[in-house]
C-alpha positions in Angstrom: 71.0 100.2 39.8 70.8 98.5 43.2 73.0 99.3 46.1 74.9 96.0 45.7 75.6 96.8 42.0 76.8 100.3 42.9 79.1 98.9 45.6 80.5 96.4 43.1 81.1 99.1 40.5 82.8 101.3 43.1 85.1 98.5 44.1 86.1 97.9 40.5 86.8 101.6 40.0 89.2 101.6 42.9 90.9 98.4 41.8 91.5 99.8 38.3 93.2 102.9 39.7 96.9 102.8 40.8 96.0 104.9 43.9 92.9 105.1 46.0 91.8 107.6 48.7 90.3 104.8 50.7 92.4 102.8 53.1 93.3 99.2 52.2 91.2 97.9 55.1 88.1 99.3 53.4 88.9 97.9 50.0 89.8 94.6 51.7 86.4 94.3 53.3 84.5 95.2 50.1 86.6 92.7 48.1 85.9 89.9 50.6 82.2 90.6 50.5 81.8 90.6 46.8 84.1 87.5 46.3 81.7 85.6 48.6 78.5 86.9 47.2 79.1 87.6 43.5 76.7 85.6 41.3 77.0 83.3 39.5 80.8 82.8 40.0 83.7 84.8 41.7 86.1 84.1 38.8 86.0 87.5 37.1 86.5 89.4 40.4 89.4 87.2 41.4 91.0 87.8 38.1 90.5 91.5 38.4 91.9 91.6 41.9 95.1 89.7 41.0 95.8 92.0 38.0 94.5 95.3 39.4 96.7 98.4 39.1 95.9 99.2 42.7 97.8 96.1 44.0 100.3 95.9 41.1 101.5 99.5 41.5 105.0 99.9 43.0 106.1 99.7 45.6 104.7 96.3 46.7 104.3 96.7 50.5 103.6 94.3 53.3 100.3 96.2 54.1 99.2 95.9 50.4 99.9 92.2 50.1 98.5 91.3 53.5 95.3 93.2 52.6 94.9 91.1 49.5 95.6 87.9 51.4 93.2 88.7 54.2 90.4 89.6 51.7 90.5 86.1 50.2 90.7 84.5 53.7 87.7 86.4 54.9 85.8 85.7 51.7 86.1 82.0 52.5 84.4 82.5 55.8 81.7 84.8 54.4 80.9 82.3 51.6 80.7 79.4 54.1 78.3 81.4 56.3 76.2 82.4 53.4 75.8 78.8 52.3 74.9 77.7 55.9 72.3 80.5 56.1 70.8 79.5 52.7 70.6 75.9 53.8 68.7 76.8 56.9 66.2 79.0 55.1 65.3 76.6 52.2 62.6 74.0 52.2 63.1 70.3 52.5 62.1 69.8 48.8 64.5 72.5 47.6 67.4 70.9 49.6 67.0 67.7 47.6 68.0 69.4 44.4 70.7 71.7 45.9 74.5 71.0 46.2 75.8 70.2 49.6 77.8 72.8 51.5 81.0 70.9 50.9 80.4 70.7 47.1 79.3 74.3 46.9 82.4 75.5 48.8 84.6 73.3 46.7 83.2 74.7 43.4 83.6 78.3 44.8 87.3 77.6 45.7 88.0 76.1 42.3 86.5 79.1 40.5 88.6 81.5 42.7 91.8 79.6 41.8 90.8 79.8 38.1 90.4 83.5 38.4 93.9 84.1 39.9 95.7 81.9 37.5 98.0 83.8 35.1 98.3 86.9 37.4 101.4 88.4 38.9 103.1 85.6 40.9 103.5 87.7 44.1 99.8 88.8 44.0 98.8 85.2 43.1 100.8 83.9 46.0 99.0 86.5 48.3 95.6 85.5 47.0 96.2 81.7 47.3 97.7 82.1 50.7 94.6 83.8 52.0 92.4 81.3 50.3 94.3 78.3 51.7 94.2 79.9 55.2 90.5 80.4 54.9 89.9 76.8 53.7 92.0 75.5 56.5 90.0 77.6 59.0 86.8 75.9 57.9 88.3 72.5 58.6 89.6 73.6 62.0 86.2 75.0 63.0 84.7 71.5 62.6 87.3 70.0 64.9 86.6 72.4 67.7 83.0 71.3 67.8 81.7 74.8 68.3 80.0 74.8 64.8 79.9 72.5 61.9 83.1 72.6 59.7 83.8 71.4 56.2 86.8 69.6 54.6 87.1 70.5 50.9 89.3 67.6 49.9 90.3 67.8 46.2 89.6 71.6 45.9 91.9 72.2 48.8 94.6 70.2 47.0 94.2 72.5 44.0 94.7 75.5 46.2 97.9 73.9 47.7 99.2 73.2 44.2 98.6 76.8 43.2 100.5 78.1 46.3 103.5 75.9 45.4 103.4 77.0 41.7 103.1 80.7 42.6 106.1 80.5 45.0 108.2 78.7 42.4 107.5 81.5 39.9 108.4 84.1 42.5 111.7 82.4 43.2 112.4 82.0 39.5 112.0 85.7 39.0 113.4 87.2 42.2 115.5 84.7 44.1 118.5 84.6 41.7 118.5 88.4 41.4 118.6 89.0 45.2 120.8 86.1 46.1 123.5 86.4 43.4 125.2 89.1 41.5 123.0 90.0 38.4 124.6 90.0 35.0 122.3 92.5 33.5 119.9 95.2 34.6 116.6 93.4 34.4 113.0 94.1 35.3 113.5 92.8 38.9 116.3 95.4 39.4 113.9 98.1 38.2 111.3 97.0 40.7 113.8 96.9 43.5 114.6 100.6 43.0 111.0 101.4 44.1 110.9 99.1 47.1 111.1 100.7 50.6 114.2 99.9 52.7 114.0 96.5 54.3 110.9 95.4 52.2 112.3 93.7 49.1 109.7 91.7 47.1 111.3 88.3 47.8 111.2 88.9 51.6 107.5 89.9 51.4 106.8 86.8 49.3 108.5 84.6 51.8 106.4 86.1 54.6 103.3 84.9 52.6 104.9 81.6 52.0 105.7 81.1 55.7 102.0 81.5 56.4 100.8 79.0 53.8 103.5 76.4 53.1 103.1 74.8 56.6 99.6 73.9 55.5 100.8 72.2 52.3 101.4 68.5 52.2 105.2 68.0 52.7 105.7 65.9 49.6 104.5 68.7 47.4 107.2 71.0 48.8 109.9 68.7 47.3 109.2 70.1 43.8 110.5 73.5 44.9 114.3 74.4 44.7 114.8 73.7 48.4 118.5 74.8 48.6 117.6 78.1 47.0 114.5 78.5 49.2 116.7 77.8 52.3 119.2 80.4 51.2 116.5 83.0 50.6 114.9 82.3 54.0 118.3 82.5 55.7 119.1 85.8 54.1 115.8 87.2 55.1 116.1 86.2 58.7 119.7 87.5 58.8 118.5 90.8 57.4 115.9 91.0 60.1 118.6 91.1 62.8 120.9 93.3 60.7 123.3 90.3 60.2 123.8 90.3 63.9 125.1 93.9 64.0 122.0 95.5 65.6 124.0 96.2 68.8 127.0 97.8 67.1 125.9 101.3 68.1 125.0 100.4 71.6 128.1 101.5 73.4 128.3 104.8 71.5 124.6 105.4 72.3 125.1 105.0 76.1 125.0 108.3 78.1 125.0 109.2 81.8 122.0 110.8 83.4 121.9 111.3 87.2 124.7 108.7 87.6 122.6 106.1 85.7 123.0 104.6 82.3 120.7 106.3 79.7 120.0 105.6 76.0 118.6 108.8 74.4 115.6 108.3 72.2 117.4 110.1 69.4 120.5 107.8 69.6 121.4 105.4 66.7 120.7 102.5 69.0 117.1 103.7 69.6 116.5 104.2 65.9 117.9 100.8 65.1 115.6 99.1 67.6 112.6 101.1 66.2 113.5 100.0 62.7 113.7 96.3 63.8 110.5 96.3 65.9 108.4 98.0 63.2 109.7 95.7 60.4 107.2 93.2 59.0 110.0 90.7 59.0 110.3 90.8 62.8 106.6 90.4 63.3 106.8 87.3 61.0 110.1 85.9 62.4 108.4 83.0 64.1 106.7 81.7 60.9 109.9 82.4 58.8 112.0 80.4 61.3 109.4 77.6 61.3 109.4 77.4 57.5 113.2 77.4 57.4 113.2 74.5 59.9 110.7 72.6 57.9 112.6 73.0 54.7 115.9 71.9 56.3 114.4 68.8 57.8 112.7 68.0 54.5 116.0 68.2 52.6 117.7 65.9 55.2 114.8 63.4 55.3 115.7 61.4 52.2 117.3 58.1 51.4 119.4 59.3 48.5 123.1 59.8 49.6 123.6 62.6 47.1 120.5 64.5 48.3 121.5 63.9 51.9 125.0 65.4 51.2 123.4 68.4 49.4 121.0 68.9 52.3 123.8 68.6 54.9 125.9 71.2 53.0 123.0 73.6 52.8 122.1 73.1 56.4 125.7 73.7 57.4 125.7 77.0 55.5 122.5 78.1 57.3 123.8 77.2 60.7 127.1 79.0 60.0 125.1 82.1 59.1 123.3 81.9 62.4 126.6 81.3 64.2 128.2 84.4 62.7 125.1 86.5 63.7 125.4 85.2 67.3 129.1 85.8 67.5 128.7 89.4 66.3 125.9 89.9 68.9 128.1 88.5 71.7 131.0 90.7 70.7 129.0 93.9 70.6 127.1 93.1 73.9 130.1 92.0 75.9 132.1 95.2 75.4 129.3 97.5 76.5 128.8 99.2 79.8 125.2 97.9 79.8 126.4 94.3 80.1 128.2 95.2 83.4 125.2 97.1 84.8 122.5 95.9 87.1 118.8 96.8 86.9 119.3 99.7 89.4 122.1 101.2 87.3 119.7 101.9 84.4 117.8 105.1 84.1 114.0 104.7 84.3 113.7 106.5 81.0 115.7 103.8 79.2 114.2 100.7 80.8 111.8 100.3 77.9 114.7 100.4 75.4 116.7 98.0 77.5 113.7 95.6 77.5 113.4 96.0 73.7 117.1 94.9 73.4 116.5 91.8 75.5 113.4 91.0 73.5 115.3 91.1 70.3 118.1 89.0 71.8 115.7 86.4 73.0 113.9 86.4 69.6 117.3 85.6 68.0 117.8 82.7 70.5 114.3 81.3 69.8 114.9 81.4 66.0 118.2 79.5 66.6 116.6 76.9 68.7 113.7 76.3 66.3 116.2 75.6 63.5 118.6 73.6 65.5 115.9 71.4 67.0 114.5 70.5 63.7 117.9 69.8 62.1 119.3 67.7 65.0 116.1 65.7 65.4 116.5 64.7 61.8 120.3 64.1 61.4 120.3 61.9 64.5 118.9 59.2 62.3 121.3 59.7 59.4 124.1 57.0 59.4 127.7 58.0 58.7 128.2 58.6 55.0 131.1 57.1 53.1 133.4 59.2 50.9 132.8 61.3 48.9 129.5 62.0 50.7 131.1 62.7 54.1 132.3 66.3 54.0 129.5 67.5 56.4 128.5 65.0 59.1 125.9 65.0 61.8 128.6 65.8 64.4 129.7 68.8 62.2 126.2 70.2 62.5 126.0 69.5 66.2 129.3 71.3 66.7 127.9 74.4 64.8 124.9 74.4 67.0 126.9 74.2 70.2 129.2 77.1 69.1 126.1 79.2 68.3 124.6 78.5 71.7 127.9 79.3 73.3 127.9 82.8 71.8 124.3 83.2 73.1 125.0 81.8 76.6 124.5 85.2 78.2 121.0 85.2 76.8 120.4 81.6 77.8 121.4 82.5 81.4 118.2 84.7 81.5 116.2 81.5 81.3 118.2 79.9 84.1 120.9 78.3 81.9 121.0 74.9 80.3 120.9 73.1 83.7 117.7 74.7 85.0 115.1 72.4 86.3 112.2 74.7 85.4 109.8 73.7 82.6 109.9 77.1 80.9 112.2 76.3 77.9 112.3 72.6 77.3 113.3 73.0 73.6 116.5 74.7 74.6 117.6 71.8 76.9 116.5 69.2 74.3 118.5 70.9 71.6 121.6 71.4 73.8 121.8 67.8 75.1 120.9 66.3 71.7 123.8 68.2 70.1 126.2 66.9 72.8 125.0 63.4 72.3 125.6 63.6 68.5 129.0 65.2 69.0 130.0 62.6 71.6 128.9 59.8 69.3 131.4 60.9 66.6 131.4 60.2 62.9 132.5 56.5 62.8 130.2 53.5 62.8 131.5 52.5 66.2 131.2 55.9 67.7 134.8 56.0 69.0 135.8 59.1 67.0 136.2 61.9 69.5 138.3 64.3 67.4 135.5 66.9 67.1 134.7 66.6 70.8 138.3 67.2 71.7 138.6 70.1 69.3 135.4 71.7 70.7 136.7 71.4 74.3 140.1 72.9 73.3 138.4 75.7 71.4 136.1 76.5 74.2 138.8 76.6 76.9 141.0 78.8 74.7 138.1 81.1 74.1 137.5 81.5 77.8 141.2 82.1 78.5 141.5 84.7 75.7 138.5 86.7 76.8 139.6 87.0 80.3 138.7 90.3 81.9 138.0 91.9 78.5 134.3 91.0 78.7 131.7 91.7 81.3 131.7 89.3 84.3 128.1 88.2 83.6 129.0 87.2 80.1 132.1 85.4 81.2 130.3 83.5 84.0 127.5 82.5 81.7 129.9 81.1 79.1 132.0 79.3 81.8 128.9 77.5 83.0 127.9 76.6 79.5 131.3 75.2 78.7 131.5 73.2 81.9 128.1 71.7 81.4 129.1 70.8 77.8 132.3 69.2 78.9 130.5 67.2 81.6 128.5 65.4 79.0 131.4 64.9 76.6 133.9 63.5 79.2 133.5 59.8 78.0 134.4 60.9 74.5 137.4 63.0 75.5 141.1 61.9 75.3 143.3 61.9 78.4 145.3 64.7 76.8 142.2 66.9 76.6 141.2 66.2 80.2 144.7 66.9 81.5 145.6 69.9 79.4 142.2 71.7 79.1 139.5 70.3 81.3 141.4 70.0 84.6 142.8 73.5 84.2 139.4 75.0 83.7 137.9 73.2 86.7 140.7 73.6 89.1 140.3 77.3 89.8 136.5 76.9 90.6 136.6 73.9 92.9 136.9 76.0 96.1 135.3 79.2 95.0 131.5 79.3 95.6 131.3 83.0 94.6 129.4 82.1 91.4 127.4 79.2 92.6 126.5 77.7 89.2 130.1 77.7 88.0 131.3 76.2 91.3 128.8 73.3 91.2 129.4 72.8 87.4 133.2 72.4 88.0 132.6 69.8 90.6 130.2 68.0 88.3 132.8 67.8 85.6 135.4 66.3 88.0 132.8 63.7 89.1 132.0 62.9 85.5 135.7 62.1 85.0 135.7 59.7 87.9 132.4 58.1 86.8 133.6 57.6 83.3 136.8 56.1 84.6 134.9 53.6 86.8 132.5 52.7 83.9 135.4 52.1 81.5 137.0 49.7 84.0 133.7 47.8 84.4 133.4 47.5 80.6 137.0 46.3 80.3 136.4 43.6 82.9 133.2 42.5 81.1 135.0 42.3 77.8 137.8 40.3 79.4 135.4 37.8 80.9 133.6 37.5 77.6 137.0 36.9 75.9 138.0 34.2 78.4 134.6 32.6 78.1 134.0 32.7 81.9 131.0 34.1 83.7 132.3 33.5 87.2 135.7 34.1 88.7 137.4 33.2 91.9 139.5 36.0 93.4 138.0 39.3 94.4 138.2 42.4 92.4 137.0 45.8 93.7 133.4 44.7 93.6 134.1 41.4 95.2 134.1 39.5 91.9 136.9 37.2 90.7 139.8 38.9 88.9 141.6 35.8 87.7 140.2 34.2 84.5 140.8 30.7 85.6 141.4 27.8 83.3 138.5 28.3 81.0 139.1 29.3 77.4 137.0 31.2 75.0 134.9 29.2 72.5 135.0 31.9 69.8 135.1 31.2 66.1 138.6 31.2 64.4 140.1 34.6 64.3 137.5 36.2 66.6 139.6 35.7 69.8 142.7 37.2 68.3 140.7 40.3 67.1 139.1 40.7 70.5 142.4 40.2 72.3 144.0 42.9 70.1 141.2 45.3 70.8 141.5 44.6 74.5 145.3 45.2 74.6 144.8 48.5 72.7 142.0 49.7 75.0 144.0 48.5 78.0 146.9 50.7 77.1 144.6 53.8 76.7 142.8 52.9 79.9 146.0 52.4 81.8 147.2 55.8 80.8 143.9 57.4 81.8 143.9 55.5 85.1 147.3 56.9 86.1 146.0 60.4 85.7 142.8 59.7 87.5 144.7 58.0 90.3 146.7 61.2 90.8 143.5 63.2 91.0 142.0 61.1 93.7 144.1 62.3 96.7 143.7 66.0 95.7 139.9 65.7 95.2 139.4 63.8 98.5 141.0 66.7 100.4 139.1 69.2 98.2 135.8 67.7 99.1 136.6 67.6 102.8 137.6 71.3 102.6 134.3 72.1 100.9 132.4 70.5 103.8 132.3 73.9 105.7 129.3 76.1 105.7 128.4 78.0 102.5 130.0 75.5 100.1 128.7 72.2 98.9 125.5 71.0 100.5 125.3 67.7 102.5 123.6 65.8 99.7 126.2 67.1 97.2 129.1 66.1 99.4 127.6 62.6 99.9 127.1 62.0 96.2 130.5 63.4 95.3 132.5 61.4 97.9 130.6 58.2 97.0 131.6 58.6 93.3 135.2 59.4 94.3 135.5 56.2 96.4 133.9 54.1 93.6 136.4 55.4 91.1 139.3 54.8 93.5 138.1 51.3 94.0 138.1 50.7 90.3 141.7 51.9 90.0 142.9 48.9 92.0 142.8 46.7 89.0 144.3 47.5 85.6 145.6 45.6 82.6 149.3 44.8 82.6 149.6 46.1 86.2 149.7 43.9 89.3 146.4 44.3 91.2 146.2 46.3 94.4 144.4 43.8 96.6 144.5 46.2 99.5 142.7 48.9 97.7 145.1 51.5 98.9 143.6 54.5 97.1 140.0 53.7 98.1 141.0 53.4 101.8 143.1 56.6 101.5 139.8 58.4 100.8 138.3 56.9 103.9 141.3 57.8 106.0 141.1 61.4 104.8 137.6 61.6 106.2 138.5 59.8 109.4 141.6 62.1 110.0 139.5 65.2 109.5 136.8 63.9 111.9 139.4 63.1 114.6 141.0 66.6 114.1 137.7 68.3 114.5 136.9 66.3 117.6 140.3 67.2 119.0 139.7 70.9 118.2 136.3 70.8 119.9 137.8 69.4 123.1 140.6 71.9 123.2 138.2 74.8 122.6 136.4 74.0 125.7 139.1 75.7 127.8 139.1 78.9 125.7 137.4 82.1 126.8 134.4 83.9 125.2 131.3 81.9 125.7 129.2 83.4 122.9 132.0 82.9 120.3 132.6 79.4 121.7 129.0 78.4 121.2 129.0 79.7 117.6 132.2 77.8 116.8 131.0 74.6 118.4 127.7 74.8 116.4 129.6 75.1 113.1 132.0 72.3 114.1 129.1 70.0 115.0 127.4 70.7 111.7 130.5 69.9 109.8 131.2 66.8 111.8 127.7 65.6 111.0 128.3 66.2 107.3 131.5 64.3 107.4 129.8 61.4 109.2 127.1 61.2 106.5 129.8 61.3 103.8 131.5 58.4 105.5 128.2 56.4 105.5 127.6 57.2 101.8 130.9 55.5 100.8 129.7 52.1 102.0 128.1 51.0 98.7 131.2 52.0 96.8 133.6 49.9 98.8 134.6 46.3 98.2 133.7 43.7 100.9 136.9 43.8 103.0 137.0 47.6 103.1 133.2 47.8 103.6 133.4 45.8 106.8 136.3 47.9 108.1 134.4 51.1 107.3 131.3 49.8 109.1 133.4 49.4 112.2 134.5 53.0 112.0 130.9 54.1 111.6 129.9 52.0 114.5 132.5 53.8 116.6 131.2 57.1 115.5 127.6 56.3 116.3 128.4 54.7 119.6 130.2 57.9 120.7 126.9 59.7 120.8 125.5 59.8 124.4 122.5 57.7 125.2 119.4 59.4 126.6 118.4 56.4 128.8 121.9 56.1 130.3 121.4 59.0 132.7 123.4 61.4 130.6 121.6 64.7 130.0 121.7 66.0 126.4 121.3 69.7 125.9 118.5 69.8 123.5 117.5 67.2 120.9 120.0 68.1 118.3 122.5 65.3 119.1 119.7 62.8 119.4 118.4 63.9 116.0 121.8 63.7 114.4 122.4 60.2 115.7 119.0 59.1 114.5 119.8 60.5 111.0 123.1 58.6 110.9 121.4 55.3 111.8 118.6 55.8 109.3 121.1 56.8 106.6 123.3 53.7 107.3 120.3 51.4 107.2 119.1 52.9 103.9 122.6 52.5 102.3 122.8 48.9 103.4 119.3 47.9 102.3 119.0 49.9 99.0 122.4 50.7 97.6 124.9 48.0 98.8 125.4 45.4 96.0 124.0 41.9 96.3 127.4 40.4 96.9 128.1 42.5 100.0 124.5 42.9 101.2 124.3 39.7 103.2 127.5 40.5 105.1 126.3 44.0 105.7 122.9 42.9 107.1 124.5 40.4 109.3 126.8 43.1 110.7 123.6 45.3 111.2 121.9 42.6 113.2 125.1 42.0 115.3 125.4 45.7 116.3 121.7 46.7 116.1 121.3 47.2 119.9 124.4 49.4 120.0 123.5 51.6 117.1 120.2 52.9 118.5 119.1 53.9 122.0 116.3 51.3 122.1 117.5 48.6 119.9 116.6 50.4 116.7 112.9 50.0 117.3 112.3 53.3 115.5 113.4 51.6 112.2 111.0 48.9 111.0 113.4 46.5 109.6 112.7 43.0 110.9 110.4 41.7 108.1 112.1 43.5 105.2 115.7 42.6 106.3 114.8 38.9 106.9 113.2 38.7 103.4 116.3 40.4 101.9 118.7 38.0 103.7 116.7 35.0 102.5 116.6 36.3 99.0 120.3 36.9 98.9 121.4 33.4 99.7 122.5 31.8 96.5 122.5 35.0 94.5 125.2 35.7 91.9 127.9 38.2 92.6 126.9 41.0 90.3 126.9 44.3 92.2 124.0 46.8 91.9 125.1 49.9 90.1 123.7 53.3 91.0 124.2 56.2 88.5 126.0 59.2 89.9 123.7 62.2 89.8 125.0 65.6 88.8 125.7 68.1 91.5 
């Protein structure tokens, strides 16, 4: 007997015994070798492997199933290499009568599939998973260009079919037993008794499926019971994280060692982490999450309303499971001493365990994001369903995602939060903002339904208020930022009642407290979003009114310099259309008027608030300029409302300018009076801070120019001219101590010119440029020669003559 025959006989001996003294890696290698080289066909050996007592003996473990899968995968590679070597060594004449490599590999794959058919479904799934992975590897090899690959075509389709059939049989036998209460003690219950903890047969089969199903054509997956498969996957992922309770023993496990926090290696928390990290489910959590996301998107991607409704319901149940896990994790973490500790407060002996905790938390976040991204990217294209197919809507799913991410906000903060500008976690920001867009859109065809958005804001604000000081400051601050950023995006969809009762109260306490920088800036961004939404609503209202009246041009000025009277033109709408539009305008006008009253009351407070935040250590100069420009724009829009006489003097807008001017005058007066005080060093420091603040206020004043209507713009330009002219001239014989004042003056002139040339609307630009030419010699020490404006300004002035009156709109950036 040859050595090859003896090796084959030895392999069969081990396969036919329930136990073997050899490790599975050795048997795996021998099985792969003989599958690839057995002559004439591998069918008998494949049949022996799939029904062998060695692999069938209980318990079925992850190591055993992976060994079988890897053997079939490696066999594909070995067979391919053997065919390539045989092709190289044969003569040209022999090659004419020999099958091609593709045909030979295809025949071999078909024979392997024939051999495993009829075997135990779990073992058959393991064999076909390995075979499909190996066949796919051969195709990928060809794409890399490193060596010639092969695409099996039809034989590969046969392998895919067998994978789907094997998984269907596994679910038919095990899924109902594990996911529902059994009515009788069946064979699957007997097998379950022998399974090691945390390694039930269904979970092990799903690990195999997560490796192979992504390689199967999506249409073939539709024959599977997708709702049941989703439930099985969700249960498996939930069990991986102990249903979110893996931190329940953390506080009890914390000890003190040398005045530092310590987690003993014998503590329950340490044992739980060891159990999670060593579980095959945790090592496969990425593929399990990806398969779950694929199945969910597959259920939602259908044209049948009934199937869509079923998919939405199943998806909602899955997202709710993840939300409950995240809520439990947040509750357990926020109440621990570790959440309040810094890196230096942790004992060096426990830093590895602490790192393991954060790794598990981040893994849970990644799993959530993978599912939510796939779901939201699909439901965004689903139109609103009519009853009775409307119980779960896209906004319902978006709301569930936002709630889940809110519970994990303390983990998100480790990546810089949802407002980070880094490129490290793009999927998080995409999912977060997509959920907000879907929620803001609402459930109705017109997108005006904001009930869920208002409910979400109310719920979030109540949650923050209820938690108070009970949770760690880091957890509270992370959630505050998350909620504020969410509200900022939802402002256009919120009612006035929500803004007054919940949003304003949440923001107010943070507008002057830069202790936590991100919360401080987010609160200001929310207030600016309120003002920006208010101005945008007014612009839309005026556009609708002009459309209703059938006029494109108007005579008397509104806040942007356009006519506010509709004139004598009438609409040329079809019968009934004008009445409907008029009714809609009256309704929206009442809502807008109520909102305007609240925003008008906010303007004076926020004007003073921004001025107070112009000191060192609070808002930056750029932030102040953007914020004050948005404030003035909204104040200008408040001058005109439906059913209210117009404020042609723009009292509120000019009030904002006066607040700036009064503060500037007050600081100038204080600077002059401080010149007589004692203490030179202290005086110089105070003067330096005063000069910096004055310069910020001057730049804020300049930034309001594009937001003002024409009459106020010219008045403000005169005030700016007075400010700039007050700077001493170098060539007038006045000595300047240093170049700081000269640099400040130059920055003011350049900023003013940039605002006039780039941001002022077309309607006001000609007047602004004429003003610039008139006072150009005064604005700069040498006639503004440092600013190359002649050609560009002349071309702009020529272009502006005869232009329409529409003002250029500049979006208000976030702070």
